[in-house]
All heavy atoms as an XYZ file, in Angstrom:
794
protein
N     -20.011    102.916     28.188
C     -21.015    103.082     29.192
C     -20.712    104.474     29.768
O     -19.610    104.825     30.103
C     -20.799    102.032     30.312
C     -21.741    102.269     31.461
S     -21.674    101.008     32.832
C     -21.281     99.519     32.146
N     -21.694    105.315     29.940
C     -21.495    106.655     30.483
C     -21.344    106.539     32.078
O     -21.615    105.524     32.653
C     -22.705    107.584     30.144
O     -23.758    107.195     31.006
N     -20.904    107.497     32.680
C     -20.637    107.459     34.091
C     -21.963    107.487     34.913
O     -21.950    107.220     36.074
C     -19.795    108.721     34.465
O     -20.489    109.931     34.219
N     -23.015    107.744     34.325
C     -24.236    107.775     34.937
C     -25.056    106.500     34.846
O     -26.095    106.288     35.457
C     -25.180    109.039     34.675
O     -25.423    108.878     33.153
C     -24.543    110.281     34.956
N     -24.734    105.624     33.881
C     -25.407    104.485     33.572
C     -25.003    103.406     34.597
O     -23.919    103.461     35.117
C     -25.225    103.978     32.138
O     -23.918    103.532     31.953
N     -25.932    102.397     34.837
C     -25.571    101.402     35.820
C     -25.439    100.101     35.108
O     -26.112     99.818     34.023
C     -26.864    101.208     36.754
C     -27.033    102.363     37.647
C     -26.007    102.284     38.718
N     -26.182    103.342     39.743
C     -25.439    103.553     40.748
N     -24.363    102.847     40.886
N     -25.794    104.396     41.621
N     -24.504     99.243     35.640
C     -24.278     97.942     34.933
C     -25.424     97.073     35.026
O     -26.226     97.158     35.966
C     -23.070     97.392     35.491
C     -23.139     98.053     36.833
C     -23.768     99.326     36.713
N     -25.696     96.219     34.039
C     -26.835     95.182     34.150
C     -26.184     94.006     34.750
O     -24.989     93.706     34.678
C     -27.338     95.011     32.800
O     -26.409     94.468     31.954
C     -28.022     96.127     32.244
N     -27.024     93.206     35.398
C     -26.652     91.989     36.018
C     -26.595     90.902     34.909
O     -27.349     90.685     34.012
C     -27.667     91.533     37.059
C     -27.750     92.478     38.180
C     -28.927     92.029     39.128
C     -26.479     92.451     39.021
N     -25.393     90.106     35.031
C     -25.338     89.002     34.079
C     -26.372     87.851     34.375
O     -26.813     87.706     35.494
C     -23.949     88.495     34.383
C     -23.615     88.827     35.762
C     -24.353     90.097     35.993
N     -26.760     87.221     33.315
C     -27.698     86.033     33.449
C     -26.768     84.908     33.743
O     -26.004     84.503     32.991
C     -28.562     85.852     32.271
C     -29.263     87.164     31.934
C     -29.427     84.760     32.393
C     -30.221     87.626     33.037
N     -27.026     84.282     34.949
C     -26.271     83.004     35.267
C     -27.167     81.945     35.333
O     -28.211     81.927     35.888
C     -25.632     83.276     36.766
C     -24.765     84.529     36.682
C     -24.886     82.073     37.162
C     -24.228     84.996     37.980
N     -26.734     80.897     34.635
C     -27.505     79.646     34.630
C     -28.612     79.798     33.428
O     -28.934     80.861     33.080
N     -28.975     78.708     32.968
C     -30.013     78.640     31.802
C     -31.157     77.962     32.183
O     -32.045     77.695     31.277
C     -29.315     77.925     30.557
C     -29.008     76.446     30.838
O     -29.233     76.014     32.040
O     -28.352     75.857     29.977
N     -31.447     77.674     33.540
C     -32.635     77.027     33.926
C     -32.651     75.536     33.649
O     -33.704     74.930     33.913
N     -31.566     75.001     33.269
C     -31.595     73.591     33.032
C     -30.878     72.715     34.004
O     -30.783     71.553     33.866
C     -30.977     73.226     31.566
O     -29.604     73.635     31.648
C     -31.856     73.934     30.478
N     -30.220     73.300     35.091
C     -29.503     72.558     36.019
C     -30.547     71.836     36.972
O     -31.750     72.266     36.934
C     -28.711     73.486     36.902
O     -29.552     74.634     37.422
C     -27.578     74.189     36.097
N     -30.151     70.798     37.634
C     -31.110     70.144     38.412
C     -31.890     70.890     39.447
O     -33.009     70.597     39.839
C     -30.299     69.105     39.137
C     -29.114     68.924     38.181
C     -28.873     70.204     37.668
N     -31.273     71.989     39.943
C     -31.897     72.857     40.971
C     -32.593     73.954     40.324
O     -32.913     75.043     41.066
C     -30.811     73.289     42.034
C     -30.347     72.212     42.895
C     -29.360     72.649     43.859
N     -28.653     71.678     44.632
C     -27.518     71.353     44.440
N     -26.764     71.999     43.662
N     -26.985     70.425     45.167
N     -32.875     74.045     39.117
C     -33.626     75.097     38.413
C     -32.596     75.946     37.712
O     -32.164     75.705     36.650
N     -32.203     77.069     38.213
C     -31.268     77.956     37.587
C     -29.997     78.318     38.340
O     -29.386     79.354     38.089
C     -32.067     79.214     37.037
C     -32.498     80.092     38.206
O     -32.459     79.631     39.367
O     -32.875     81.224     38.148
N     -29.734     77.578     39.325
C     -28.596     77.872     40.252
C     -27.827     76.707     40.775
O     -28.573     75.589     40.810
C     -29.045     78.815     41.299
O     -27.833     79.319     42.042
C     -30.026     78.236     42.291
N     -26.727     76.765     41.241
C     -25.987     75.713     42.020
C     -26.029     75.944     43.517
O     -25.459     75.106     44.242
C     -24.546     75.679     41.384
C     -24.399     75.195     39.976
C     -22.986     75.271     39.612
C     -24.943     73.929     39.664
N     -26.668     77.044     43.818
C     -26.755     77.321     45.285
C     -27.867     76.605     45.906
O     -28.942     76.460     45.370
C     -26.966     78.860     45.552
C     -25.843     79.608     44.864
C     -27.221     79.165     46.969
C     -26.138     81.266     44.874
N     -27.556     75.978     47.038
C     -28.656     75.209     47.772
C     -29.287     76.352     48.644
O     -28.667     77.031     49.384
C     -28.082     74.071     48.583
C     -27.622     72.981     47.650
C     -27.221     71.778     48.423
O     -28.000     71.421     49.378
O     -26.239     71.040     48.131
N     -30.649     76.398     48.678
C     -31.392     77.249     49.580
C     -32.068     76.550     50.733
O     -32.449     75.418     50.514
C     -32.477     78.005     48.585
C     -31.847     78.752     47.566
C     -31.839     78.251     46.225
C     -31.212     79.926     47.830
C     -31.367     79.039     45.236
C     -30.573     80.663     46.828
C     -30.654     80.224     45.453
O     -30.134     80.829     44.364
N     -32.177     77.126     51.850
C     -31.515     78.455     52.140
C     -30.144     78.202     52.492
O     -29.623     77.113     52.926
C     -32.357     78.799     53.453
C     -32.819     77.619     54.057
C     -33.002     76.523     52.853
N     -29.230     79.280     52.341
C     -27.955     79.263     52.786
C     -27.381     80.687     53.016
O     -27.985     81.576     52.557
C     -27.034     78.624     51.615
O     -27.105     79.429     50.456
N     -26.226     80.742     53.693
C     -25.592     81.972     53.971
C     -24.877     82.340     52.724
O     -24.189     81.516     52.035
C     -24.689     81.928     55.093
N     -25.046     83.664     52.282
C     -24.522     84.130     50.983
C     -23.963     85.511     51.188
O     -24.630     86.449     51.615
C     -25.606     84.242     50.090
C     -25.116     84.501     48.621
C     -24.786     83.370     47.890
C     -25.145     85.691     48.092
C     -24.345     83.575     46.451
C     -24.656     85.917     46.688
C     -24.299     84.887     46.034
N     -22.625     85.532     50.955
C     -21.873     86.904     51.208
C     -21.961     87.722     49.949
O     -21.788     87.126     48.861
C     -20.438     86.528     51.569
N     -22.234     88.942     50.101
C     -22.290     90.018     49.049
C     -21.374     91.058     49.417
O     -21.444     91.593     50.540
C     -23.702     90.488     48.888
C     -24.571     89.289     48.491
C     -23.755     91.610     47.768
C     -26.090     89.736     48.440
N     -20.444     91.547     48.499
C     -19.531     92.621     48.765
C     -20.043     93.851     47.954
O     -20.302     93.702     46.785
C     -18.197     92.317     48.223
C     -17.588     91.039     49.079
C     -16.219     90.802     48.826
C     -15.720     89.567     49.572
N     -14.253     89.380     49.661
N     -20.099     94.889     48.755
C     -20.547     96.132     48.060
C     -19.436     97.240     48.268
O     -18.745     97.316     49.402
C     -21.780     96.647     48.925
C     -22.287     98.002     48.340
C     -22.937     95.690     48.850
N     -19.218     98.014     47.206
C     -18.235     99.007     47.410
C     -18.803    100.440     47.050
O     -19.665    100.491     46.109
C     -17.088     98.744     46.380
C     -15.907     99.776     46.375
S     -14.834     99.648     47.613
C     -13.963     98.174     47.403
N     -18.543    101.323     47.870
C     -19.080    102.748     47.700
C     -18.065    103.778     48.286
O     -17.059    103.374     48.876
N     -18.383    105.044     47.975
C     -17.497    106.196     48.567
C     -17.569    105.890     50.048
O     -18.661    105.740     50.643
C     -18.020    107.423     48.190
C     -17.675    107.736     46.794
C     -17.458    109.287     46.661
N     -16.490    109.776     45.771
C     -15.224    109.736     45.692
N     -14.505    108.915     46.634
N     -14.406    110.370     44.951
N     -16.472    106.223     50.710
C     -16.346    106.126     52.160
C     -16.999    107.392     52.785
O     -16.350    108.321     52.999
C     -14.953    105.976     52.743
C     -14.864    105.587     54.151
O     -15.722    105.466     54.913
N     -13.538    105.399     54.494
N     -18.406    107.362     52.909
C     -19.127    108.445     53.531
C     -20.168    108.020     54.534
O     -20.454    106.756     54.518
C     -19.770    109.235     52.449
C     -20.745    108.458     51.555
C     -21.373    109.153     50.417
O     -20.596    110.116     49.839
N     -22.326    108.791     49.923
N     -20.506    108.884     55.402
C     -21.410    108.627     56.417
C     -22.759    108.065     55.778
O     -23.148    108.575     54.775
C     -21.836    109.816     57.208
C     -22.632    109.543     58.367
C     -22.849    110.808     59.196
O     -22.017    111.717     59.326
O     -23.947    110.942     59.865
N     -23.234    107.114     56.268
C     -24.532    106.544     55.880
C     -24.470    105.297     54.937
O     -25.450    104.633     54.688
N     -23.310    105.041     54.324
C     -23.147    103.918     53.404
C     -23.598    102.619     54.084
O     -24.309    101.792     53.500
C     -21.843    103.852     52.725
C     -21.531    102.666     51.820
C     -22.430    102.758     50.575
C     -20.063    102.508     51.407
N     -22.936    102.352     55.223
C     -23.172    101.085     55.909
C     -24.621    100.949     56.239
O     -25.324     99.874     56.068
C     -22.316    100.961     57.195
C     -22.688     99.704     57.921
C     -20.841    100.882     56.772
N     -25.282    102.007     56.709
C     -26.683    102.054     57.139
C     -27.521    101.713     55.848
O     -28.547    100.983     55.938
N     -27.181    102.327     54.728
C     -27.989    102.200     53.482
C     -27.894    100.671     53.053
O     -28.910    100.125     52.804
C     -27.309    103.052     52.416
O     -27.630    104.391     52.728
C     -27.979    102.689     51.001
N     -26.666    100.116     53.093
C     -26.449     98.747     52.668
C     -27.244     97.809     53.585
O     -27.966     96.802     53.161
C     -24.901     98.360     52.631
C     -24.798     96.924     52.309
C     -24.276     99.192     51.529
N     -27.226     97.979     54.903
C     -27.915     97.132     55.907
C     -29.354     97.264     55.674
O     -30.164     96.270     55.806
C     -27.403     97.380     57.241
O     -27.634     98.665     57.668
C     -25.952     96.955     57.471
N     -29.811     98.501     55.389
C     -31.296     98.731     55.259
C     -31.849     97.984     54.111
O     -32.919     97.325     54.105
C     -31.572    100.167     55.079
C     -33.081    100.523     55.055
C     -33.256    102.045     54.907
O     -32.421    102.730     54.268
N     -34.402    102.477     55.417
N     -31.061     97.956     52.927
C     -31.498     97.247     51.699
C     -31.364     95.760     52.030
O     -32.338     94.970     51.726
C     -30.579     97.621     50.520
C     -30.868     99.115     50.136
C     -30.757     96.669     49.303
C     -29.843     99.642     49.112
N     -30.394     95.233     52.680
C     -30.255     93.917     53.085
C     -31.528     93.439     53.810
O     -32.146     92.323     53.481
C     -28.972     93.545     53.885
N     -31.868     94.251     54.716
C     -33.074     93.825     55.598
C     -34.368     93.687     54.781
O     -35.342     93.012     55.123
C     -33.345     94.784     56.746
C     -32.365     94.482     57.889
C     -32.800     95.151     59.170
N     -31.822     94.963     60.166
C     -30.841     95.827     60.554
N     -30.816     96.963     60.049
N     -29.972     95.456     61.456
N     -34.514     94.456     53.747
C     -35.770     94.411     52.840
C     -35.826     93.069     52.315
O     -36.907     92.559     51.907
C     -35.719     95.475     51.782
C     -35.940     96.850     52.146
C     -35.960     97.928     51.138
N     -36.071     97.534     49.787
C     -35.470     98.171     48.788
N     -34.691     99.312     49.037
N     -35.641     97.788     47.518
N     -34.762     92.426     51.955
C     -34.766     91.092     51.301
C     -34.504     89.953     52.322
O     -34.710     88.759     51.953
C     -33.687     91.104     50.101
C     -34.243     92.181     49.128
C     -33.579     93.349     49.169
C     -35.057     91.712     48.135
C     -33.988     94.386     48.282
C     -35.534     92.712     47.195
C     -34.838     94.067     47.163
N     -33.916     90.166     53.415
C     -33.637     89.185     54.481
C     -34.034     89.812     55.794
O     -33.211     90.435     56.518
C     -32.210     88.734     54.412
C     -31.904     87.679     55.660
O     -32.823     87.275     56.243
O     -30.655     87.498     55.687
N     -35.325     89.684     56.265
C     -35.819     90.263     57.431
C     -34.998     89.995     58.683
O     -34.915     90.686     59.632
C     -37.274     89.993     57.592
C     -37.637     89.692     56.215
C     -36.368     89.102     55.516
N     -34.288     88.743     58.643
C     -33.529     88.295     59.782
C     -32.178     88.757     59.712
O     -31.225     88.230     60.470
C     -33.687     86.774     59.858
N     -31.767     89.636     58.744
C     -30.335     89.978     58.552
C     -29.721     90.633     59.836
O     -30.368     91.229     60.463
C     -30.246     91.119     57.498
C     -28.901     91.630     57.225
C     -27.895     90.929     56.625
C     -28.616     92.953     57.719
C     -26.729     91.514     56.531
C     -27.470     93.463     57.651
C     -26.476     92.811     56.983
N     -28.608     90.092     60.174
C     -27.865     90.433     61.366
C     -26.787     91.401     61.025
O     -25.660     90.952     60.569
C     -27.245     89.189     62.092
C     -26.532     89.506     63.404
O     -26.563     90.608     63.770
O     -26.069     88.558     63.975
N     -26.929     92.631     61.430
C     -26.013     93.760     61.002
C     -24.654     93.591     61.773
O     -23.671     94.134     61.330
C     -26.583     95.107     61.399
N     -24.629     92.768     62.867
C     -23.400     92.631     63.523
C     -22.400     91.745     62.755
O     -21.265     91.645     63.073
C     -23.663     91.945     64.937
O     -23.978     90.645     64.795
N     -22.904     91.115     61.648
C     -21.976     90.325     60.798
C     -21.419     91.199     59.746
O     -20.500     90.559     58.929
C     -22.812     89.156     60.169
O     -23.794     89.663     59.294
C     -23.367     88.197     61.265
N     -21.682     92.436     59.590
C     -21.133     93.203     58.552
C     -19.669     93.352     58.663
O     -19.167     93.619     59.838
C     -21.817     94.601     58.488
C     -21.125     95.561     57.580
C     -23.426     94.513     58.244
N     -18.948     93.239     57.656
C     -17.447     93.401     57.701
C     -17.169     94.661     56.759
O     -17.689     94.808     55.746
C     -16.743     92.211     57.087
C     -16.955     90.886     57.811
C     -16.368     89.689     57.150
O     -15.384     89.932     56.493
O     -16.887     88.602     57.407
N     -16.184     95.439     57.217
C     -15.869     96.699     56.592
C     -14.352     96.662     56.231
O     -13.550     96.221     57.020
C     -16.133     97.911     57.489
C     -17.500     98.148     58.028
C     -17.634     99.283     58.923
C     -18.531     98.235     56.857
N     -14.067     97.190     54.991
C     -12.684     97.277     54.599
C     -12.485     98.599     53.781
O     -12.929     98.582     52.646
C     -12.401     96.025     53.691
C     -10.889     96.032     53.394
C     -10.475     94.813     52.527
N      -9.123     94.904     52.203
C      -8.295     93.828     52.164
N      -8.796     92.822     52.412
N      -7.121     93.998     51.769
N     -11.811     99.508     54.380
C     -11.565    100.761     53.718
C     -10.454    100.507     52.597
O      -9.590     99.642     52.651
C     -10.976    101.718     54.709
C     -10.494    100.949     55.804
C     -11.272     99.613     55.694
N     -10.609    101.370     51.555
C      -9.463    101.265     50.418
C      -8.212    101.824     50.976
O      -8.155    102.363     52.117
C     -10.082    102.115     49.183
O     -10.067    103.448     49.490
N      -7.206    101.542     50.227
C      -5.889    101.956     50.692
C      -5.736    103.425     51.047
O      -5.226    103.777     52.080
C      -4.850    101.625     49.559
C      -3.414    101.881     50.000
C      -2.492    101.323     48.943
N      -3.029    100.039     48.455
C      -2.613     99.521     47.256
N      -1.781    100.234     46.471
N      -3.134     98.464     46.789
N      -6.432    104.381     50.353
C      -6.254    105.746     50.618
C      -7.595    106.257     51.371
O      -7.672    107.498     51.633
C      -6.222    106.599     49.395
C      -4.915    106.240     48.546
C      -4.737    107.032     47.352
O      -5.716    107.579     46.849
N      -3.565    107.100     46.825
N      -8.462    105.324     51.734
C      -9.618    105.675     52.574
C     -10.838    106.331     51.770
O     -11.708    106.777     52.415
N     -10.603    106.389     50.446
C     -11.778    107.060     49.745
C     -13.035    106.211     49.518
O     -14.162    106.662     49.407
C     -11.275    107.462     48.392
C     -10.154    108.528     48.536
O     -10.205    109.438     49.372
N      -9.178    108.526     47.521
N     -12.776    104.945     49.454
C     -13.984    103.862     49.350
C     -14.004    103.014     50.451
O     -12.903    102.784     51.160
C     -13.604    103.263     48.009
C     -13.851    104.057     46.787
C     -12.679    104.722     46.255
C     -14.981    104.245     46.182
C     -12.842    105.588     45.165
C     -15.136    105.131     45.165
C     -14.021    105.770     44.596
O     -14.236    106.678     43.617
N     -15.169    102.381     50.669
C     -15.352    101.508     51.672
C     -15.921    100.191     51.126
O     -17.061    100.246     50.461
C     -16.253    102.023     52.801
C     -16.504    101.140     53.998
C     -15.204    100.929     54.793
C     -17.525    101.869     54.939
N     -15.346     99.051     51.443
C     -15.978     97.798     51.093
C     -16.787     97.308     52.304
O     -16.375     97.299     53.448
N     -18.007     96.893     51.941
C     -19.036     96.392     52.993
C     -19.325     95.027     52.544
O     -20.076     94.845     51.474
C     -20.210     97.340     53.001
C     -21.214     96.815     54.132
C     -19.793     98.861     53.273
N     -18.997     94.073     53.333
C     -19.505     92.646     53.077
C     -20.672     92.334     53.996
O     -20.584     92.550     55.258
C     -18.381     91.802     53.375
O     -17.199     92.051     52.522
C     -18.796     90.288     52.999
N     -21.688     91.870     53.373
C     -22.906     91.519     54.057
C     -23.149     90.031     53.842
O     -22.791     89.495     52.744
C     -24.170     92.303     53.747
C     -24.489     92.169     52.341
C     -24.017     93.760     54.225
C     -25.783     92.791     51.778
N     -23.719     89.428     54.792
C     -23.967     87.985     54.619
C     -25.548     87.822     54.955
O     -25.970     88.008     55.989
C     -23.239     87.022     55.552
O     -21.828     87.183     55.404
C     -23.647     85.581     55.419
N     -26.251     87.416     53.888
C     -27.715     87.273     54.018
C     -27.994     85.834     53.948
O     -27.161     85.019     53.473
C     -28.413     88.053     52.853
C     -28.221     89.536     52.942
C     -28.098     87.538     51.419
N     -29.249     85.472     54.456
C     -29.795     84.120     54.244
C     -30.449     84.103     52.800
O     -31.561     84.699     52.697
C     -30.776     83.793     55.277
O     -30.005     83.938     56.600
C     -31.324     82.247     55.207
N     -29.862     83.438     51.855
C     -30.358     83.421     50.600
C     -31.519     82.297     50.530
O     -31.223     81.112     50.902
C     -29.325     83.072     49.552
N     -32.656     82.618     50.090
C     -33.786     81.789     49.996
C     -34.166     81.364     48.613
O     -34.986     80.413     48.423
C     -34.981     82.287     50.780
O     -35.300     83.574     50.202
C     -34.616     82.495     52.196
N     -33.842     82.174     47.572
C     -34.099     81.831     46.265
C     -33.226     82.736     45.237
O     -32.633     83.739     45.690
C     -35.540     82.129     45.960
O     -35.784     83.656     45.951
N     -33.141     82.337     44.094
C     -32.374     83.085     43.062
C     -33.139     84.435     42.899
O     -32.500     85.480     42.656
C     -32.403     82.212     41.741
C     -31.950     83.034     40.503
C     -30.480     83.278     40.661
N     -30.037     84.199     39.615
C     -29.532     83.907     38.445
N     -29.353     82.614     38.225
N     -29.182     84.776     37.650
N     -34.406     84.427     42.875
C     -35.174     85.700     42.697
C     -34.750     86.670     43.820
O     -34.550     87.907     43.492
C     -36.651     85.425     42.636
O     -36.901     84.608     41.581
C     -37.476     86.766     42.519
N     -34.804     86.192     45.001
C     -34.409     87.052     46.170
C     -33.045     87.684     45.936
O     -32.867     89.000     46.017
C     -34.427     86.277     47.453
C     -33.929     87.089     48.649
C     -33.223     86.235     49.652
O     -32.649     85.148     49.406
N     -33.169     86.663     50.934
N     -32.007     86.954     45.557
C     -30.647     87.360     45.302
C     -30.631     88.345     44.219
O     -30.003     89.351     44.342
C     -29.689     86.227     45.139
C     -29.332     85.412     46.435
C     -28.530     84.271     46.031
C     -28.707     86.211     47.445
N     -31.286     88.083     43.141
C     -31.345     88.874     42.029
C     -31.958     90.306     42.427
O     -31.414     91.361     42.000
C     -32.090     88.427     40.842
C     -31.437     87.268     40.171
O     -30.178     86.999     40.390
O     -32.050     86.487     39.335
N     -33.050     90.319     43.154
C     -33.689     91.505     43.447
C     -32.782     92.328     44.419
O     -32.821     93.559     44.354
C     -35.049     91.236     44.058
C     -36.111     90.697     43.155
O     -35.859     90.838     41.865
O     -37.092     90.093     43.636
N     -32.142     91.638     45.328
C     -31.232     92.371     46.251
C     -30.127     93.022     45.525
O     -29.812     94.157     45.738
C     -30.681     91.299     47.336
C     -29.553     91.811     48.255
C     -30.022     93.040     49.077
C     -29.193     90.680     49.143
N     -29.479     92.205     44.529
C     -28.419     92.867     43.916
C     -28.923     94.108     43.013
O     -28.191     95.073     42.952
C     -27.865     91.869     42.766
C     -26.804     90.953     43.354
C     -26.906     89.796     44.053
C     -25.371     91.423     43.149
C     -25.913     89.157     44.540
C     -24.369     90.679     43.560
C     -24.674     89.462     44.290
O     -23.547     88.736     44.744
N     -30.049     93.936     42.395
C     -30.541     95.071     41.724
C     -30.842     96.318     42.643
O     -30.605     97.507     42.256
C     -31.959     94.619     41.013
C     -31.663     93.809     39.824
C     -33.005     93.614     39.037
N     -32.830     92.525     38.067
C     -33.192     91.257     38.175
N     -33.726     90.846     39.385
N     -32.961     90.312     37.274
N     -31.364     96.069     43.670
C     -31.557     97.175     44.765
C     -30.257     97.752     45.005
O     -30.226     99.062     45.244
C     -32.306     96.683     46.026
N     -29.335     97.096     45.375
C     -27.966     97.655     45.773
C     -27.358     98.399     44.670
O     -26.969     99.429     44.740
C     -27.068     96.478     46.252
C     -27.308     95.762     47.500
C     -26.515     94.540     47.757
C     -27.148     96.722     48.819
N     -27.281     97.760     43.441
C     -26.769     98.571     42.354
C     -27.454     99.735     41.949
O     -26.896    100.657     41.507
C     -26.739     97.489     41.085
C     -26.354     98.197     39.755
C     -25.773     96.338     41.226
N     -28.781     99.805     42.174
C     -29.583    100.964     41.877
C     -29.297    102.159     42.840
O     -29.702    103.210     42.444
C     -31.048    100.597     41.801
N     -28.858    101.873     44.003
C     -28.644    102.946     44.895
C     -27.430    103.862     44.538
O     -26.361    103.381     44.210
C     -28.485    102.416     46.357
C     -28.674    103.437     47.330
N     -27.697    104.404     47.672
C     -29.755    103.722     48.068
C     -28.122    105.194     48.588
N     -29.462    104.852     48.851
N     -27.561    105.188     44.484
C     -26.585    106.108     44.094
C     -25.389    106.036     44.873
O     -24.225    106.405     44.359
C     -27.286    107.499     44.109
C     -28.439    107.297     44.988
C     -28.788    105.880     44.928
N     -25.364    105.712     46.199
C     -24.106    105.544     46.904
C     -23.313    104.337     46.670
O     -22.130    104.293     47.127
C     -24.440    105.567     48.431
C     -25.124    106.908     48.874
O     -24.863    107.936     48.146
O     -25.698    106.936     49.965
N     -23.841    103.312     46.011
C     -23.127    102.157     45.677
C     -22.444    102.181     44.407
O     -23.066    102.545     43.373
C     -24.196    100.948     45.760
C     -23.518     99.647     45.257
C     -24.673    100.792     47.147
N     -21.224    101.833     44.306
C     -20.506    101.842     43.022
C     -20.371    100.471     42.434
O     -20.464    100.412     41.226
C     -18.971    102.408     43.170
C     -19.059    103.771     43.891
C     -19.884    104.751     42.933
C     -19.887    106.218     43.589
N     -20.821    106.977     42.981
N     -20.142     99.477     43.207
C     -19.859     98.038     42.725
C     -20.486     97.127     43.618
O     -20.392     97.248     44.849
C     -18.442     97.732     42.536
C     -18.248     96.397     41.995
C     -17.675     98.793     41.599
N     -21.106     96.019     43.113
C     -21.606     95.020     43.941
C     -21.085     93.663     43.245
O     -21.195     93.413     42.137
C     -23.239     94.923     43.932
C     -23.691     93.671     44.838
C     -23.713     96.227     44.399
N     -20.514     92.873     44.221
C     -20.061     91.506     43.699
C     -20.023     90.572     44.775
O     -20.351     90.839     45.889
C     -18.603     91.575     43.105
C     -17.573     92.271     43.933
C     -16.712     91.657     44.615
C     -17.540     93.791     43.962
C     -15.733     92.250     45.484
C     -16.618     94.418     44.842
C     -15.634     93.621     45.448
């Protein structure tokens, strides 16, 4: 993989589980961890993307964790997950942003 390509999201579930394609019950609180360079604007970018997919997203719940040397920042957001599609779209939007290095 080149340094400019983005990872693709894994396909989880085969659509045959009782709840469709996931074991998550909707709606539910769902934590997402985002890692990016520790620079001004990263937290704002992540929260702005979160609000696109969860209009009731509460930015006061954001948790921050700088890397040991302070070069990177872990940002944990908790969204209200309403569907697998919503979560997939949110992950894709986060991964596609150039300030974001990893989403898990």
